[in-house]
N, C-alpha and C positions, 0 to 999 in steps of 0.2 A: 317374446311375449310383451305386450304393452303393460306398463304399470297400471294398477287399478286406480291410482290417483290421477293418472293422465287419461283415463278412459272417457270416451265420448259415446253417448248412446247413438246407435245407428238410426238413420232416418226411418220413417214409416214404410211398411211394405206396400206393394200395389193394392192389396186387399184393404189395408188400413186407410189408404188414400181414398178408395172408393167409398168406404164407410163414412169418412169425414165429409166427402162431397154430398152424400145422401143426407147426413145429419145437418150439415150447413144449409142446404137448400130447404130442408124442412123447417129449420129455425127461421130463416129469412121469410118463408111463406107465412109462418105463424105470426111474426112481427108485423108484416104488412097487413095481414088480415086483422090483427088486433087494432092497428091504427084505424082501419075503416070501420070497425065495430064501435070503437070509442067515439069517433066522429059522428057516426049515425045515431048513437045514443046521447050525444051531447055532453059526454063526460071528458073534461080536459083536466089533466093532472095539475097544470100550472094556472088553471082558470083563465087561460089565454088561448084564443083560437088562432092557430096558424094555418097557412095554406096546406092543402092535402099534399101537394108536391113536396113541400119542405119537410113535413112530418114523415112522409114515405122515404125521402132521401136519407134522413138521419137514421131511420129504422134500418134501412138497407145497409148503410155504412157501418152501423154498430154490430150487425149480426153476420154479414157476409164473410168477414175474415175468418169465421170459424171453419170455413172450408179448408183453410191452410193452417189450422191451429197446430198440427203436428209436423208438417213439412217446413213451415216458416213461422215458428211460434213467436219470435220476437216481433216480426212485422205485424202479425195478427193482433198482438196485444197493443202495440202502439196505435194502430188504426182504430181499433175498438175503443181504446181509452179516449183518443182525441174526438171521435165521433160522439161518444157518450157525454163528455164534458161540453162539447159544442152544442149538442142538442139541449143540454141542461141550461146553458147560457141563453140560448135562443128560446127557451121554454117551449120547445117543439119535439122533445124526445119521447118516444114510446118507452116507458121505463121497465115494464115487466120482462119482456124478452131481452131487452138491452142489458139489464142488470145481470141476467143469467149468462149472457154472452161474455160480459166482462169477467164474471167469476170463472167461466170455462177457459178464457184466454189466459188469465193469471195462472190457473192450474196447469194448462198445457205448456206454458213456458217453463214452469218448475219441473214438469215431468219429462219434457223433450228438449230443453235447451242444451245445445252441445257445448257452448262456452259457459261454464258454470258461474264464474265471477260476473260476467255480463248479464246472465239470466237473473242472478240474485239482485244486482243493483238496479236493473231495469224494473223488476217487480216492486222493489222498495220505492223506486221513484214514482211509479204509477200509483201505488197505494198512498204515498205521501201527497201526490197531486189530488187524489180523490178527497183526502181529508182537508187539504187546503181549500178545495172548491166548496166543501161542506161548510167550512168556517166562513168563507166569503158569502155563501148563500144565506147563512144565518145573519150575518152582519147587514146584508141588504134588506132582509125581511123583518129585522127586529123592530123597526118602527111601525110595521103594519100589525103587530100582535097587540091586542087590547091589553090594558094593564092587568085585568083579571083573567087573561087567557082567552082562548076561543070559547064560543058558547058551549056550555056543557062541561067546562073544566071544573071539577069538584074535588080534586086531590088535595092532600095536605102540603105538598111541595110547591114551590113557585113554578108557574107554567113555563116560563122561559128556561129555567134550569132543567126542569123535567124533560122538555123537548130536546134540549141539547144533549143531555146524558143519554136519552133513549136512542137518538140517532147515532151518537158516537159508539155506544155499545153494540148496536146492531151492525154497524159497518165494521167494527173491529172483529166481530165474530165472522162475518161474511168474508172479509179479506184475509183474516187469520186462517180460516179453514181452507180457503183457496191456496194460500201460500203453503200451509202445512201438508195438505194432501198432495200437492204437486211435488214437493220435496220428497215425500214418502214414496211416491210412485217412481221417482228417479232412483232413489236408494234401492228400492226393490229390484229394478231393472239391473242395477249394477251388481247386486248380490247374485242375481240369476246368471249374469255374465261370468262372474267369478266362479260360481259353482260349475258352470259348463266348462270353463278352462281347467278347473281342478279335475273334473271327470275325464276330460281328454288326456290330461297328464297321467292320471291313474291308469287309463286304458293303455297308453303308450308304455308306461313303466311295466305294466303287467305283461304286455306283449314282449317287451325286451327281456323280462325275467324268464318268461317261458322259452324264448329263443335261446337265452343263455343256458337254461337248464338242459335243453335238448342238445346244445353244442357240447356242454360239459359231459353229458352222458355218452355222446358219440366219441368223445376223446377217450373216455374210460374204456369203452368197448373196443376202440381202435388199438389201445394199448394191449388189451388181452389178445386180440387177433394178431397183433405184431408178434407177441410171444409164441403163439401157436404156429404161425407161418415160419418164424425163425427156427423153431424146434424141428419142424419137418424138413426144412432145407438143410439144416445141420446133419440130420440123419441121412438124408440123401447123399451129402458129400462123403460121409463115412462109408456108406455102402458102396458108393461108386469107387472109392479108393480101394476097398476090399476086393471088388470085382476086377479092377485093373490088375491087382497083384495076383489074383487067383486064376486069371483068364487062361494062362498057358498050361497050368498044371491040374486044375480041378474045375471041370465044366459045370458039375452040379452046384458047387459053391458059387460059381459065377452066376448061374441062373437064379439062385436064391437071392443073391445080393441085388441083381438087376430087378427082380420082382419087387423087392423092398423099395428100391429107388422109384420104380414105376408107381407103386401105391402111395409113396410119400409125395411124389410130384402131383398126383391127382388130388390128394387131400389139400396140399398147399395151394394149388390152383383154385380149388373150390373155395377155400377161405379167402383168397385174394379177390375172387369174383364178388363175394359177399361184401368185402370191405370197399371195393371200388364202386359198387352199386349203391351203397347206403351211407358211406362215411366220408368225411373230409380227410385230407392228409394231415397227419399230426406227427411232428418231429419230436416225439416223446422218447426219453430213454427207456430201455427195457426194464420191466419190473419182474418181481418173482412170479413164478407160475401161479395162476389163479386156482381157487378151489373148484372142484367139479361135483357132478351129481352124486358121486360115491361118498361125499362128505356131508350130504344133506342131513343124515341122521344125527351126526355130531352137532350140527347147527341147531337142530330141533331140540336136542337134549339140553342145550345151553340155556334155553328160555326158562327152564325150571328154576334157575337162580333168580329170575325176575318175579317169581310167584305164580307163573302160569303152569297149568297141567298140560304137557305136550302129548300128542299122539302121532305116531308115524307108522306108515305102512307102505309096502311096495307090492304091486300087483302085476302079474305077467312075468315073463322071462326077461331079466335084465340083459341088455346087449351093450356092446361097446359103441359109444357115441363119439362123434368127432369132438375134439377138445373144445372148440368154440361153442358147440351145442351143449355140451356138458356144463361148461362154465355159465352159459346163459340160463340153463335150468337152475343151477345153484343160486345165481343172482336173483332170479325171480322169487324163489323161495325166501331168500334173505330179505328182499325188500318187502314182501308180503308179511313176513313175521315181524319185521321192524315196524311196519305200520300198525300191526296188531298191538305191539307193546306201547307205541306212542299214542294212538288215537282210540283204540277200540274199547278200552276198559273191560277187557274180556277176562274170563277165568280159565278157558281152555283154548288151545289151538290145535287143529287137526291137519296134518300134512300127508298127502297121499301122492305116490308116483305110480303111474300106470303105463306099462309098456304095451302099446297096441301094435297092430300089424305094420304100420308105417309111420307111427307117431309116438311120441312120448308125451303124456299128459301130466301136468303139474296142477294139483288141487290143494289150495290152502284155505281153510275156513276157521272162523272163530265164533264165539257166542257173545260177542260184544254188542255195541249199540248201533252198528252199521254206519252208513255215511249218508250225508245230505246230497240230494241231486246236484246242487251247485258245486260241491267238491268234486264229484265225478265229471261234470261238464268242464271244469277248469283244468282237469288233469292233475289235480293235487294228489296227496298221499302216495307219492312215488310211482303213480301210474304212467307218467311220461316215460320213465326209464324202462318200465316193463314193456310198454308198447314198442319202444325203440328196439329192444333186444328181440322181441318176438318178430317184428317186421323184418329184421335183417335175415332171419331164418325162414321167412315165408310162412309163419304160423299165425295163430289167432289167440286173442286173450279176451276174456269176459270178466268184468268185475262189477260187483254191486251188492246191495243188501239182500240177504236171504229172506224168504217168506217166513221162516221160522225164527228169524232174528239172527243178528250177527252179520258178518261180512265174508264174502267169498271171492277168491281170485282163481280162475281156471284158465290155464294156458296150454295150448297144444302146439308142439314143435315137430314138424316132419323130419324124418331122418332116412338116410340110405344105408343099407347093410354094409358093414365092414367085414373084412375077412376073418378077423380074430374075434372070439367071443370071450366073455369073462364069466367066472363062476357065478351061479345064481346067488343073489343077495337074499338074506333071510328077511322075513316079514315080521316086524316087531310092532308093538304098541305099548304105550305106557299108560 
């Protein structure tokens, strides 16, 4: 990234060039028209009549450079300043449009000059030249001023001093404003550039953080799946060894052991398919077995220590779930309850588990303040982890603010029947 101190403002866009062309042509036309009007009226600023061609040429030279005031601001200012002073020396300059063009050229160089030191010194040089010419003009005309001033001079101050101070003050204001506004425009463009770079950095950092969060969550899930698959493979090895030893003397024991191996192999393959389809390989050391859905009630009861009133209920007939599915259900409840504790400012949390025909539904709701749409869109509040877990098992998850107030997370995880069933869990509520 370029240092802000070395920043150079990009040149004008094609649209800005077209605008400059239109404005420049309009100013040139106005200056030329003004020359013809003043000549027709007989009004000559310097009380000297010059040829129309000379006056038109100086008017054109002083205003035409505005066409390139943003694309070539240095050249535009130099040509305008030279034409302006030249017309003044020849007493043939159209002053109204030419003075405006000089102001615009000084401003444009301040706002668009790419080489800042050169832009600064060139503007100072032009402004100095203008004041030098002003001093010369007064010295030339001082002998032509009557001792008592021009006719109608009735002020208390000396006419010569009054005229000099007036002209100096007006020119200081004009050139000062041109310099100041040009510098301000350049500073504003630089700040806009800096803000755009910072916004891009923030977007990149946010994307990297989200990617890192997803990766970390996948590693955690992969660890859990690693434990589940290792468990089933170990059981398969034990059952296969038992079948080998009992093969010759006990056919029934052999069939039972081989059935267990078959069921374990199917479960392990199913878990491997999930892992290969959604996770990266992670060479993580095995960890202790993760908690499952049967421990959700203990998890909910623990929030009482944090000052929340917990409610827990199980609906339907509990079934034996694959270990990875059971762990995912537990983690979803854990993350939802953690979000309630951290963000919701709630007084109660209601956790419900529903065993449906081919799905298990996890429903966690609180009576807190809900969540802003921006937080949901960004995947904050632990929703990234929930979505990752649910997506691995082909389920769905909905999260959002409830119409009655509070926040709700509802996840549905499909499951396939396993041979063994567990005793029905009791339905409790606190």
